[in-house]
N, C-alpha and C positions, 0 to 999 in steps of 0.2 A: 577536531578534524572537519574538513570541508563537507564531508558526507552528512554530518549531523545538521547541516543548515537547511536541508529540505526533506520533505517526506519521501522523495525518491531515494535519497541516500540512506535515510533511516530504515526503509524497507530492506534495502540490500544489507546493511549492517546487522539487522535483526536476524537474518538467516545465515550469516557467515559463521562458520565454526571457528573456534580458536580466538574469538573476540573477547574472551574473559567472561566475567559475570555480566549477564544482561540486566539492564535496569528494568524496573516494573513496566515502563512504557514500551521498551523493546520486546518484552515478553508478551504484552498485549498486542503489539503489531504482529508478532509472529503467530499468535493464536488466531487473530482475527483476519490476517492477511490483507490488511488495509491500514493506511496511515493518513490521517487528516491533520493538516498543519495550517494553523492560522497565523499569519503575519511573520512567519519565520524568515521568509525571503525579503521582507520589508513591510512597512506599514500598508495595510490594505491588500496584501497579496496572499492568497490562500492556495494550498496544493492538496491534491488527493493522489495517492499512489498505491499500486498493488504490485506484488512480485511477479516476475517472469521466470519460470523454471525451465531447465533443459532436461533432456532425456535421462540424465544421471541424477535427477532430483535436486540438483544444485541451482540456487538462484543465480541467474546470469545477468539480471538487470531488473528494471522496474518500469512500469507504465505510469506516467504522471500527467495529471491535468492541472494546469495553472489557471486560476480565475480570481476575480475580486473576492476578498474574504467575506464580504457581506453576503455573498451568495451561499457560502458554507453555513452561515448562521440561520438561513432559512431552511427549516426542517424538511420541507417538501423537496427542495433541491438536493440536499444530501441523501435523502432516502431514495431518490431517483438516480442520482449520479453514481453512487457507490456500487449498486448491483450491476449497472451497465459497464462500469470500469472493470469490475471483477470478471464479467463475461468476456470482455475484450482481452484481459490479461490471461484468462484461461485458454482462450482461442490461440493467442500467440504462443503460450506454453505448449499446447498440443502440436502446433506446427514445428516446434523445436524438439518434439519427441517425448514430451512429458505425458505420462499416463497417470490419470488421477481417477480413482473409482468414484469420487464424488462429483466428477465433471458433469455439468449440466444441472447440478443441484446447488445453486448459489446459496451460500450460507448468509442469510441476511441477519447481520448482527448490528447492534448499535456500535458504531465506530467511536472509539475514544480518541480524543486529540492526542497526538504524539509530540506536541511541542513542549 
């Protein structure tokens, strides 16, 4: 599937019901609510994605940042970018009516690669 080619698609697929058995990577994306993908779109292209939820708790999209993959390999960049992307995703979700009791408490986890 084309959705598996980017972190944006992998985030969406991880939260869709009826997709069959989720792989280990998809389970990690679902629990961490972030996907880091290096070189999936092409050599040297990295992506970070978080889910966007609607008021019915369904994932309706994802927020994605595309950047040179060498920037993802720099720990300081990933540790700064991921929480900021999560805040932006949570803000968009809230505007769509999603209510999350953990809103405002960004869960800073070590993101695993979902490639």
